[in-house]
N, C-alpha and C positions, 0 to 999 in steps of 0.2 A: 371742711368737706373732705371726707376720706376718699382717696383714689385707689382703686384696685390695681396693684402692680403685679402683673403676672410674670413669673419668671420664665424666660424662654428656655427651651430644652438644650442648654449648653453645658450640662454637666460633663459631657465628654471633653470639653475644653479643659476641664480640671485635670483630666487624665493626661492630656498633652503637656500642660504646664508642669505637672508633677513629675512626668517622665524627665523633662529637662532638669528640674530641680534635683531629682533623684540621681541623675547622671553626675551632676556636679558634686553632690554630697558623697556619693560612693567613690568618685574619683579622688576626693580629698582623703577618704578613709583608706583606700588601698594604695595610694601613692605617697602618703605622708611618710617621710623618712623616720627611721627609728632613732631615738636619741642616743648619742655616743656616750662613752664613759665620762664620768665627771672627774676632772683633774683635781688631785689633792696635793698637799705639801710634798714637794720633791718629785712630783710626777712630771716627766718631760712633756713639753708641748708637742702637738702632732708634727710640727716641722723639725723637731730635734730628736724625737724618739727613735730608738734603734728599730730597724725594720724587723718585722715579725712575720711568721708564716700564718696566713689567714686560717682561721679555724674552719673545719669542714662544716657545711650546712647540714643540719640534722632535722630541721623542721620544714614542712611545706608552707608555701605562701598561704595566707588567709584567703579563702575564696570570697569573691565579692558577694554582697547581699543579693539574695534571690537567685543565686547560681543554680539552685536545684529546681527552679521553675522552668519547665520545658514546654508546657502547654499540653493540651488546649486550656485556655483561660477564658472565663466569661466575667465581664465587669458590668454591673448594673449601675447606670448613671441617671440620676433623678433630679429634675427641676421641680421645686415645690412652690405653689402659690401660697405664700404665708403673709398674713397681716400681723406682724409682730407687735403692733401697737394695740391690738384688740385682745383683751384678756380672754383666754380660753379658745382662741381661734385655732381650729384644727388644720394642720397642713394637708393640702391636696396635691397629688402628683399631677402637676400640670404638663410635664413632659417625662416620658419614660424611654430611655435608650439602652440598648445592649451592645457592648463591644465584644465580639467573639474573635479570639486569637487562636488559630489552629496550632497544632503541635509544630515545634520549630520556631515559633514566634517571628516568622518572617512576613506575615501578612495579617490584616485585621479587617473584619466586616462590622460596620456600624449600621444598625437599623433601629427604627422607632416603632413603638407600639402605640396605637391611638389611646389617648387618655380616656375616651368613652368606650373602649373595647369591652364588650360584655364577656365576663369571665366568671369562673367559679372561685370565690374567695373562701378559703378554708376557715374553720373555727379558730379563734385565737383567744384562749382563756385569759391571758394577761390583760387584755382590754375588755373582757366580758363580751366579745363578739361571737355570736353563735354560728357564723358562716352564712353564705348565701350567694346567689347569682346576681351580679350587678356590674356596674362600670368599674374598670380597673383603677381609676383615680381614687375611688372610695377606699381601696385597700390601705392607702396611706393614712387617711383620716380615721377610719374605723380602728386601725391598729394603734394609732397614737393615743387613744383614750386611756386615761389612768383612772381606774375606779376610785371614787371618793375624792378626786382632785381634778375637777373639770377645768380649773384655771391654768393648769400646767400640763398640756399634752406633751407626749414624748415622741420626738422625731425619730429617735432610734427604734422605738417600738413600731412606729408606722412603717419604717423601712423594712423591718424584719418581716412583717406580714406581706408587704408588697413584694419582697424578694421571694418568699415562698410561693406567692401567687404567680409571679412571672416564671419562676422555675418550673412549676407544674404545667403552665400553659405552653411554654416553649420546649420543654423537655431538656433544658440546659441546666447544668449545675452552676450556680452563681458563686464565684470564688471571692469576690470583694466588690465594693461599690462606693459611690459618693453621692451625697445629697447637697445640692447647691441652692441656697436661698438668695433672694434678691438683696441687693445692697452693695455689691462690689463689682458687678460685671462691667458696667459702663466705665468705671475707673480703671479696670483691668485693660479694656480695649484702648483707652486713652494712654495708659502707661506704655502700651506697645506702639503708640503713634498712629492709632487708627487701623483700619483693615480695608484691603482692596477686594471688592466682591463684584461678580457679574450678576446684576439684577435681571432675572429672566422674565419678569412680567410686571406690569404697572401695579403698584401697591399703594393705596391711600391709607394713611394712618388714622385710626379712630381716636387715638389718645393725644397726639402731639400737633402743635403748630409748626410752621416752617422754621421758626426761630428756636424751637426746642421746648418752649413753654407748654404746659399742659393745656388742653382745650377746656373751655367752660363746660360744665355739666349740670343738667337739670334732670334730677332723677336718674334714669338710666340712659338718657339721651345726651350725646356730646354735640356741642355747637361751636361755630367759629372756623377760621381757616385751618386747612389740613396740610400736614407734611405729605408730599407725594414722592414716592421713589419710582423714577422712570427707568425703563429697560436700558441696559448698557453697562459698561464698566464704571463702577462708582467707588469712591473712597468714603468710607463711613466713619464718623467719630463714635465715641462710646454710646452716647444716648441714641444716635441714629441706628447703630447696630442692634441695640436692645429693642428699640421700637420696631424696626423692620421685622425682626424675628418673632415679635409678639403677634403680628396681625394674622388672624384666621378668618376674618369676615371679608374674604376676597375670592376670586375665581379659584375653585378647588378646595376651599374651606380649610379644615385642619390638616388635610393631607398636603396641601400646598405649604402650610406653615411648617410641617415636619421637614419637607424638602428644603425650605429656606434655612431652617435651623442647621441641617446637616451641611449645606453648602457653606454656611458661615463658620461652622466648626472646622471644615477643611481649610478654608481661607486663613483662619487664625492659626491652625496647625502649621501651615506653610510659612506664615509670618514668623512664628516662633522659631522654626527650624532655620529659616533664611537668615535670621538675626544671630544665629549661632549662640543662643542663650546657654546651651550646655557648656560652652567654653568661657562664659562670663558670669562667675558666681555672684557678683554684686548685682548684675542685671536680673538674674533669676530671683534673688531675694527680693528685689523691688517688685517684680511681677507677682510672685507668690504672696507677698505682703499685701497686695491690693485685694486679695480674696478675704483676708482677715477671718472673721468668724462666720463668713457666708458659706463655709465648707464644713460638712460633717463627713468624715471618712470612716468607712466600716470595712475592716480588713479581714474578717473571718479568721482571726488568729495570726495573720501575717502582718508584718510592718509595711507601711506605705512604701518605704524605700525599697523593699524587696520587689514589689511589682514595678516600681518606677525604673529600677536598674534593669530588670528583666526585659522591659519593653523599650529601653533606651535606644536600641539600635534600629527601631522601626521607623522608616522615613514616611513623610506625609503622603507620598504618592502610593504607598502600600495600604492606605486606608481606603477600603472600598465602601462607598456609601450605597445603601440599598433601601429603596422605597417599597414598602409592602402595601399593595392596593387593598382597599376595603370598601364596604358599603353599609348603609344604615340598616338597623334591625328594628322591626316593629310591624304593627298591623294597622292599615289605614293611616289615620293622622296621629297615631300613638307611636312616638319615637322612644325606643328603649336604649339605643346606643349604636355601636359599630361592631362589625365583624370583618375579619380578613377574608379576602377572596381566596379561592382554591390555590392560585399560584403563589400567594403569600404564605399560606400554611405549608405548601409543598417546599418552599424555600427553607423553612425551618427544619423540615425533615432532611433536606439535602445538607443543611449545615450540621445537623447531628451525625449524618452519615459520612461526612468528609468529602462531599461532592458538590460543594457550593459553586466552585468555579465552572464546572460543567453545566450546572443548572442555570447560572447567570449567562453563560454563552448561548444557551438555548432560549433564554428569556431576557434578552438585552434591555427591554423596557424597564426592568426592575432597577437597573443601575441609575443612580442619581448623577446627572452630568453637571457641567459648569462648576 
């Protein structure tokens, strides 16, 4: 029996982990001592050599990676619903998040776009797609199509069309991004020792039993005992964190799921920073290794370590989580998708204009709490 494993929108976590990893890697690069002269026959050892006058320094220190990145930066972070065991299965953008970092790189805003947001997807000749107005999630699947080779869709192509679509909708230039597929997230959380999270409403799992096993399924209906996440401060293991952030059939629907995903991202960011991963290379390598091939990085011509180092000094409390309210689109019983409400679209305009803080101060309900 095939179980649909939806990837939660936690690609932003990838950015946090890679920031820590990049800080370690670049620290190694810029702090590694230069090798001294090799002693040959008759060369006195350092302890017996005659004192010499130090040669004047004529070269400047090598700048750290990404030193020229001053912002603003926009990272597109995508979680894809991928059934890798099904030949020809096209990846769908199950979660689409944008991390906007203003000039100076001292602050960041993270917001989600609904997967069912109705947008104009431009033509994409590589995939033979003529363009059209449909749900945002389809940009990933339509763009991934490889003409003449239905069995091997291209995630990189899908990301390219999705990036263009998101950029046109938000008016933000996308500098780099990451696509995270299912397979390593629960292991990643367990590697960190679980995560502490405030559960803000009762959430009953469609997919899991209280012991973590998958519920029985007859067609599209799940049966049997359900895992229930009760309100309050909770410690979640890997499978629980993944399961909790997947649930959208609850009060508030997909908008609640977006909020829970963002809260989980922040909790994990704090966990990573509190553990001092950037000061522990072995621990970083262990955490990053948990991702394995579940990560596809798209750097727009820049190395991942450049962005990681540039954002390495951004603390978790400077991640501002923003929830963009929306509503269904359609006529009568015909549902076409979602659209952002005016205050959500106006936030994007404020972001482009550099007045996001003032706008959020005037619209505090957009800030995701807990």
